[in-house]
C-alpha positions as CSV (number, residue, x, y, z in Angstrom):
1,M,-16.8,4.7,-3.7
2,N,-15.5,6.6,-6.5
3,L,-12.6,5.0,-8.5
4,S,-11.1,8.2,-9.9
5,V,-7.8,9.4,-8.3
6,G,-5.8,12.7,-8.3
7,N,-8.7,14.7,-7.3
8,I,-7.7,15.4,-3.7
9,I,-3.8,14.1,-3.6
10,S,-1.4,15.9,-6.1
11,L,-0.3,12.9,-8.0
12,D,3.4,14.7,-9.3
13,W,3.7,16.9,-6.1
14,H,6.7,15.0,-5.3
15,S,8.3,15.8,-8.8
16,S,8.1,19.5,-7.8
17,A,10.9,21.6,-6.2
18,E,8.7,21.5,-3.0
19,G,8.3,18.1,-3.0
20,E,12.0,17.0,-3.6
21,T,13.1,19.4,-0.8
22,M,10.8,17.5,1.3
23,L,12.0,14.2,0.2
24,Q,15.5,14.7,1.1
25,H,14.6,14.2,4.9
26,F,13.7,10.4,3.5
27,Y,17.0,9.4,2.1
28,N,20.0,7.5,3.8
29,P,23.1,9.7,3.5
30,Q,25.1,6.7,3.4
31,T,23.2,5.0,0.8
32,T,21.6,5.9,-2.7
33,G,18.1,4.9,-1.2
34,R,15.6,5.6,1.5
35,K,15.9,5.4,5.4
36,T,14.3,2.4,7.2
37,F,12.3,4.0,10.3
38,G,11.9,1.8,13.6
39,I,8.7,1.9,15.4
40,L,9.9,5.0,17.4
41,E,11.4,6.8,14.3
42,R,10.2,9.2,11.9
43,P,11.7,11.5,9.4
44,S,13.5,14.8,10.8
45,I,10.9,17.1,9.1
46,A,8.9,20.3,10.7
47,S,7.3,19.4,13.8
48,N,4.4,21.9,12.4
49,V,3.6,19.2,9.6
50,E,0.5,16.9,10.4
51,E,0.8,13.2,10.6
52,V,-1.9,10.6,10.3
53,S,-1.1,7.2,11.1
54,Y,-2.8,3.9,9.4
55,K,-3.0,0.1,9.7
56,L,-2.8,-1.5,6.4
57,F,-3.1,-5.3,6.2
58,V,-1.5,-7.2,3.0
59,T,-2.7,-10.2,2.4
60,G,-2.6,-12.8,-0.6
61,K,-1.6,-16.4,-1.5
62,S,1.8,-18.0,-0.5
63,G,4.6,-17.2,-2.9
64,I,2.6,-13.8,-4.5
65,G,5.2,-11.6,-3.7
66,K,3.6,-9.8,-0.7
67,T,6.7,-9.4,1.4
68,A,8.5,-8.3,-1.9
69,T,5.9,-5.5,-2.4
70,V,6.2,-4.1,1.3
71,A,9.8,-3.8,0.7
72,R,9.7,-2.1,-2.6
73,L,7.2,0.4,-1.4
74,A,9.6,1.1,1.9
75,G,12.5,1.3,-0.6
76,S,14.3,-1.4,0.7
77,R,15.9,-4.7,-0.8
78,C,13.7,-7.9,0.0
79,R,15.8,-10.9,0.8
80,I,16.8,-13.1,-1.7
81,P,16.1,-16.2,-1.7
82,H,13.0,-15.5,-0.4
83,T,11.8,-17.5,2.5
84,E,8.0,-17.2,3.4
85,T,7.3,-14.7,6.5
86,H,7.1,-16.5,9.9
87,G,4.7,-14.8,12.3
88,I,3.9,-11.3,11.8
89,Q,5.9,-8.5,9.8
90,K,5.4,-5.1,10.5
91,S,7.0,-2.5,8.5
92,N,6.5,1.4,8.7
93,I,6.4,3.6,5.9
94,F,6.2,7.4,6.0
95,W,5.1,9.1,2.9
96,P,4.3,13.2,2.4
97,V,1.6,14.0,0.4
98,K,0.3,17.3,-0.8
99,I,-3.6,17.6,-0.2
100,W,-5.0,20.6,-1.6
101,D,-2.5,23.3,-0.2
102,K,-1.2,21.3,3.0
103,I,1.3,19.1,3.3
104,I,0.4,15.7,5.5
105,L,2.7,13.2,6.6
106,F,1.5,9.6,6.2
107,K,2.4,6.9,8.7
108,L,1.6,3.7,7.0
109,Q,2.0,0.6,9.6
110,I,1.8,-2.3,7.3
111,W,1.2,-5.9,8.4
112,D,2.2,-8.9,6.8
113,A,1.8,-12.3,7.7
114,G,2.6,-15.7,5.9
115,E,0.0,-18.0,4.8
116,N,1.3,-21.1,6.7
117,S,1.9,-19.0,10.1
118,I,-2.0,-17.7,9.3
119,K,-3.1,-21.6,9.2
120,K,-1.0,-22.7,12.1
121,Y,-1.7,-20.0,14.7
122,A,-5.3,-19.0,15.0
123,H,-4.7,-15.5,16.7
124,I,-2.4,-14.4,13.7
125,F,-5.0,-13.2,11.2
126,P,-7.6,-11.9,13.7
127,A,-4.4,-9.6,14.9
128,C,-3.6,-8.4,11.4
129,R,-7.4,-7.7,10.4
130,D,-8.3,-5.9,13.6
131,K,-9.1,-2.1,13.0
132,A,-7.1,-2.1,9.8
133,D,-7.9,1.2,8.1
134,A,-7.0,-0.5,4.5
135,I,-6.4,-4.2,3.5
136,I,-4.5,-4.7,0.3
137,Y,-5.0,-7.7,-1.8
138,I,-1.6,-9.2,-3.9
139,F,-2.1,-10.9,-6.8
140,S,0.5,-11.9,-9.7
141,F,0.4,-11.0,-13.3
142,T,2.3,-14.4,-13.7
143,D,-0.6,-16.1,-12.0
144,P,-4.1,-15.3,-13.6
145,N,-5.9,-17.3,-11.1
146,S,-4.7,-15.1,-7.8
147,L,-6.8,-12.4,-9.7
148,A,-9.7,-14.6,-9.8
149,E,-9.3,-15.6,-6.3
150,L,-9.4,-11.8,-4.9
151,P,-13.1,-11.9,-4.4
152,Q,-12.6,-15.0,-1.9
153,Q,-9.9,-13.0,0.0
154,M,-12.2,-10.4,0.2
155,A,-15.0,-12.2,1.7
156,R,-12.4,-13.8,3.8
157,T,-11.3,-10.6,5.3
158,A,-14.8,-8.8,5.4
159,S,-15.7,-7.8,9.2
160,Q,-19.1,-6.3,10.1
161,G,-19.0,-2.8,11.3
162,E,-15.7,-2.1,10.1
163,N,-14.9,-0.4,6.6
164,P,-11.2,-0.3,5.8
165,A,-10.2,1.1,2.1
166,C,-9.7,-1.5,-0.5
167,I,-6.9,-1.7,-2.8
168,A,-5.4,-4.6,-5.1
169,I,-2.0,-4.5,-6.2
170,G,-0.5,-6.7,-9.2
171,T,3.2,-7.7,-8.5
172,R,5.5,-8.6,-11.4
173,Y,4.2,-6.6,-13.8
174,S,5.9,-5.9,-17.0
175,V,4.3,-3.5,-19.9
176,Q,5.9,-5.9,-22.5
177,E,4.6,-9.2,-21.0
178,R,1.1,-8.0,-19.9
179,G,-1.8,-9.7,-21.6
180,E,-5.0,-8.4,-23.1
181,T,-6.9,-11.0,-21.6
182,L,-5.9,-10.2,-18.1
183,S,-6.7,-6.4,-18.8
184,T,-9.9,-7.0,-19.6
185,E,-10.5,-9.0,-16.3
186,I,-8.7,-6.3,-14.5
187,K,-11.4,-3.6,-15.7
188,D,-14.3,-6.2,-15.1
189,F,-12.8,-6.5,-11.6
190,E,-12.7,-3.0,-10.8
191,Q,-16.1,-2.1,-12.1
192,K,-17.7,-5.2,-10.2
193,W,-16.1,-4.5,-7.0
194,Q,-15.1,-1.0,-6.9
195,V,-11.5,-1.7,-5.9
196,P,-8.6,0.0,-7.7
197,V,-6.0,-2.5,-9.1
198,L,-2.4,-0.9,-9.1
199,R,0.7,-2.4,-10.9
200,I,4.2,-3.0,-9.2
201,D,7.3,-4.6,-10.6
202,N,9.3,-5.5,-7.7
203,R,12.5,-5.6,-9.0
204,W,14.7,-3.0,-6.9
205,A,16.5,-0.4,-8.7
206,G,18.5,0.3,-5.9
207,D,18.9,4.5,-6.5
208,R,17.0,7.5,-5.8
209,G,14.9,7.4,-8.8
210,E,13.1,4.0,-7.2
211,V,11.2,6.6,-5.1
212,H,9.4,8.0,-8.3
213,E,8.5,4.4,-9.4
214,V,6.7,3.9,-6.2
215,A,5.4,7.2,-5.8
216,P,2.1,6.8,-7.7
217,I,1.0,3.6,-5.7
218,L,1.6,5.3,-2.2
219,N,0.0,8.5,-3.6
220,I,-3.1,6.3,-4.2
221,I,-3.0,4.5,-1.1
222,C,-3.1,7.7,0.8
223,E,-5.4,9.1,-0.8
224,R,-8.1,6.1,-0.4
225,L,-7.2,6.3,3.1
226,W,-7.8,10.2,3.0
227,V,-11.4,9.8,1.3
228,R,-12.5,6.7,3.4
229,D,-11.9,8.9,6.4
230,Q,-13.8,11.9,5.0
231,E,-16.6,9.8,4.3
232,Y,-16.7,8.5,7.7
233,L,-16.9,12.2,8.9
234,L,-19.9,13.0,6.6
235,K,-21.8,9.8,7.6
236,Q,-21.2,10.9,11.1
237,G,-22.1,14.5,10.4
238,L,-25.3,13.5,8.8
239,S,-26.3,10.9,11.7
240,K,-26.3,13.3,14.4
């Protein structure tokens, strides 16, 4: 899979007048942030906007920032002090994208589970991994070993017969503190494993500007899912 981004999804569409108008349906009028959507809820947008749904499994070592990353992408505040996730936590993130000349509403169903729960209960990991459309591997820029451990995480989540999109996200990213050695390791990782590495600062701004900070990450996640589906359909067509 090609690592280039922005060839299909318009990465700056959310900043356009059309994109800003669409995003108004995602904000909570009672606060300065985005709405949190329950299992049966969706943004109040036109019914003719096509919706696609995907299951994403977020994985990484304990304390690396998985839950904080999911909260940041959803536009909500993570609990402080943070405690490890018990069992499985599911979150719905709705995100509109412009693919060529069409608006598509992505419903990202994110599954997050604490490492201790995974070790204690045998059914949790298979439930999270089963039929996942994408696996997001989390590491921390403040823990270089967590990047080196990603191939082990990838081997652990590999499942024969399934082909999920794979994305890595580095948490606790700071432009001022980034090291050149780690940057080289990231480039080597991307080239070897063909997995894009994204960067996120999980500190929550608490205003509507936060959506523009996470928009590039959500756009790339959606694009990878879209490309995965198109490649699958192409292979199915060729095999007939």
